[in-house]
N, C-alpha and C positions, 0 to 999 in steps of 0.2 A: 524855890524852884516850881515848874506848874507837873500838874500831874502827867503823865504818859497815856496817849491814847491813838486810837487806829492804827494806821498801819506804819511803820518806822522801817523805813533804806538803809540799809547800810553800802556806806558808797565803798566802793574802789577807788585806789589814787590814781591816774594816768599819770603816765612820765612822756617824754619826747626822747627823740632821737637819739638827743646831747643827754639823757638820764636827768633831766628837768623837771619839777612839777610842771605838766600842761593844765595850767587854770584854765584855759579856752575850753579843754576839753569836759574838764570840772563844772564849769559854769553850766555848759549844754547835758551835761547829763543830771546838774540839779531841776535845770527847766521842764528835761523828760519824766523825771522823777515826782515833779510836782503836779505836772499836766496828767498824768496818770493814776494820780491819788493818791501822794504818799504825805501823811500827816507829819512826820520827824524825819531830819536828816540823821543819821548816826555817821560822821566822819571818822577816820584814823582809827579804827576798831582792827579786829582781826583781818578782816574781809579787806578793808584798805593796807595791809601790810604795816604797821607802825611800826612795830619792832625792825621796822629796816629804813627807817627814816629818822632822817635828823630833827633838834628842836625846830630849825626855822623852817624846815618843812612840813611838819606839822601845823607850826603855827600860821605859815600860808596857806595850807587847805582848810582850815578851821576857819582863816578871817574871808576868803575868798566864801566857804558855806555861807557865813553870817550874814554879808554884804549881797550875797545875790540871791537866799531866799527870802531878806529885806521885808520879814515879816508876814511870808506865804509860807511858812512851814517854822517849826520848832527846830533845833537841833540838839544832840546830846553828845559831847566831847568825854572819852575816858580820861580819869587820874589815878595811873596806879605806878607802883615802888617801881615800877621798869623805867618811870618819867628819866628817874634820876641815871641810872645807866644807860637810856639813851644820848644823854646830857653829855655825859664822856664819852660815847661814842660818836656823836656831834664834833664834839673836838678834834677827835683822830680821824673823822672824815675831813673837816674841813683839811687840815694837816695833808689828807692824801690830794682832798683836792687839789690844795696850793699847789702840790707837787706836781699833781697830773699837767696843769695848765703849765708850770715851768716849764715842762717837759714839753708840751703842744709849743710852747713858741720855740724852744729850741729846735725840734724840728719842721716845725712850720711847714705841715704837711695835714690834710684832712683825714689822709689814712692814718698816720701815725696818733692822731688826735683819737678817732675812733678806737683803737688800740687799749690808748691811754684810759678810755672810758668804761671802756669793759674791767680792763683789769683793777681799776677803781672798785667799781662794783662788786666786783668778787672779794678784795682783800676789806672792803666794808661790810661783805654779808658775812665773811669769818671774823672779823671782829666784833660785830654786833653778836654773834651764837658765843663767842669766849666770853663775852661778858655777860650773855644771859646764862652761861651754864655756871658761870664765880656767883651769881645773885643768888639762882637757883639752890646751892650747895650750901650757899650761906643760910636759905629757909631750911632747908632742909634739917640743917644742924642744931637749928635752931626748934626744933619741934620736939616738945617733951612727949612722951608716952603716959597718959594717965593711967593707975592702977586700976579704975574702973572699965575700961578699955580692955585693958587685959582681963579682966572680971568676965566681961562681956564676951570675949572671943574666945574665952574657953566654955561659958554657957552655951555659943554657938558649937563649939566642936560636938558639945554634949547634946545638943537639940540634932545635930547631923547625925550623930550614932543613933539617937532616939527613932529621927527619921530614917535610918538604913535599915534599922530592926522593922520598922514598917513595911519599908517597901521588900523587906525579905518575905515577912508574914505573907503579904499583898501577892508577891511573887508565889508564893506556894499555893494561897487559894485559887489565883489565876491558873495553876499549874492542874491543880483539882477541876478546877472547873470547865479546862479545855480535855482534862478526863472523860468527864461525866456527858461533854458534848461528842466525844468519841463514842460513846456507850447511846448518846441518843443517837448520834445519826447510824450508827450500826442497828440500834431499832428500828428506824426510820427507813432504813434498805430491806430490815427483814417484811415491814410491815406492807412495803412496797412490792417485796418479791411475791408477799402475800396476795396482795392485789391482783397482780398481774395472774397469778394461777388463780385466785377467785372466777378471772374473766374466762379464763380456761374452761375452768369448772363448767359457766353460766354458759358457754357456749357448745360447751357437750352436754351439757343439758337439755338445753335447745334442740340438738342433734338429735339426742334421743328422744324426746318430747316428739318432734316429728314421727321421727319412726315409728314409735308407739300409736301415734296418732294413725299413720297410714297400716298399722298392725291390727288398730281395731277396727278401723275402716273395713279391710279384710276378712278380720276373725266376725263381723256384723253381716256383709256380704254372704259370708260361707256358711252363716248360723242359720239358725230355724225362721228366722227372718227376713233373711237375705234369698241365695241361691234357690236352697230348700224351698222357699215358701212358693218363689215364684215359680219353681219346679213343680212341686204341687199344684199351686194355682194351673199352671198349662195342661199339668195332666189328670186335675180332676174331674172335669168332663167327660175324659176317654175314659178313662179307668171306671165311671159310675156308671157309663155307657156299657160296658164289657159287663159290670158286676150286674145290670140290671139282665142282659139277656141271657147271664146265668141263673138269675135267681127268676127267669120265665118259666124254669123246669117246674118250678112251683106255682105252678099255675098264675103268674102273673101278679100276687097279692101283695106282694111289697116290692117297692123300688127306691134306689137309693141315691141321695145326692150330698159329695163332699166338699162341707166349704172350709174355707182359707181363712178368711175375717168374721169379725164376729164384732158386736158393738158393744164397747166402752161400759162402764155403769152411767159415766156422763152422759151418754148419747148423745153425744160429740163429735167422735173419730171414731175411727177402724182401730181394732187390732189384729197382729196375727194372730190364727187358732186352727184346730182340726177337728171338724167335728164331720161325724156320718149321721146323715138325719136320713131316719127312714118313715115312707109312708105305705099305710097300711090301707090298700085300695077297700079292706072288709068294713074297717073304723071312720074310715074317709078323715084320718088323725096322720098329723105328723109328728114322729117324736125322736128324740134322740137315740143311737145304738143301745147308752147304756139302758135304757129304761125298759127294754124290751127282754122275754121271759129268755129262759137258759136254752130252750130248742132254737124259739126264734133266730137268737142271738147268735148261735152256732154256726146254722146254714149261712146268715147273713155274710156274717166276717167270714166263713172260708169263703164265699160266693166273691168278696171286695179283695181277699188276699190272693185269690186267682188269678185278680183282672187284674190286679197291682204287676207280678207276676208277666201276663201276657202281654202288657202296657211296659212294660221293662225290657220284654226280650226283643220287642217289635223296634222300638222305639231304638235301642243303644245295638241291636244286633246280634245279642247274646245268642249263642246256639245253649241250650238246654232240652233234652227230650225227655227228663223222667221227672216224674212231682211225686212229693210225700205227704204226708198227712197220717197223724197217729189218736186212733178211737173218737174221732170227732163226732160223731154219730150217736152218742151215750146217750144223751138228753133228748133222741128223735120217738117220736111211737114209731110201729112198723110201716105204716104209711108212706109217714116222712122220710123213713128211712130208704126206700124205695127211690123215693123223689129227689134225694140227695145224691144217692148213687148214680141216677141221671145227669143228673149234675158234672156228676163228675165226667161223665163221657163227654159231656156236652164241653166242657171245658180244654180235654183230650185234644176234640176237634180244634177248637177255638184259637188256642196257643199253638199246634200243630209238633203236640208232647208224643210221644211214642207209647209209652206207658208210663200208670202212678200206681208206687206201694202203697194201700193203707193197713192201718193196722185195725182189724173188727175183729169183737166178739160174738156179732149178728149172724145167726146163721143162713136167713136171706139173703143178704149182700155177700156173704163167703158163697151162693149158690148162683149169684149175680156176674160173680168175675171170673173176667177170664183165666186165671189161673191162680190156684193159693196154694202157699206155704204154711207148711203144718211144723212147727216143733214140739217133740215129746221126747219121752224117754230112748226112744227108740232109734231118734235121730232127727233127722229135718228131711220132709219130703216134699214135693211138688209134683200136684193134682189139675188137671186140665180139666175142663167143662166143654 
């Protein structure tokens, strides 16, 4: 027997309209199969409806395949125990066919022959099925159950039980994992919510930072280095001029200059400051007011203070009719006290003030005043000069 190889085609079994094997159709099917690359032909198999064919029909099909293939392809024909049954079926079929032929002759019509062929086919099919069932039943009855098979079945049952236990454990593990996944999802949701809150907080922080920046600019603008510095810078020359007019009552020895900027230590940039610089025409030197003696500092500062008051009154339209001073003349000698008092009158004139209340224990100043208020054990008394 040759070894099978390549492509094997399981052939169908064509019948003509008279329920006879169609040899021409089989030959055409063989030629087509070989032309398409078939290496082996398999007639009369389950695809060829072998169990519905008689022995003569099977032999005719096999002979046709061998003859037509003519060495172009090998072929394969099954030998089964069912062949014996088919032999019996074949004998029964021949009897049915002879009866159908007799009935055809008797009726002598094509229509009657067609009906007989159809009936014959149904009876043949029923007969074949009956014999198949009988043979299969005998085969089933002849099967004996091995004890090993029974033991194997029991082992399979035990295995199934073990697998059921494993599956149950895996299901429990799966449920636990699902619960853990649920907790993780809750945690992720919490984290997501926290991220959203963080975004909102960052936005709020940015808003506050912008507001702080604006307030910082405003604070700087309104601080000593901002509007105040600009105001002082603008007012400095006017205040200095007024103060110098007042100081002229002292004979013009001292003049002042108000500086609002000073050089930094690096000598590269300026810084905001407030310095009152005093020029002494007698010594021809300029110094900070902090370095002046007590008496000189007293009347210079009083002149600057009155100059600031006058500037503020004039620039802002503030109504102010009265000035107040307290024992400023204490560090002055008699001559300077007289000049100091003359400066007060000049301040009243320049500022448009009506009067000034000054506290002094110097008799010469009291004599120069327009009126004197005395406080004593007897009470308060006012005298005019």
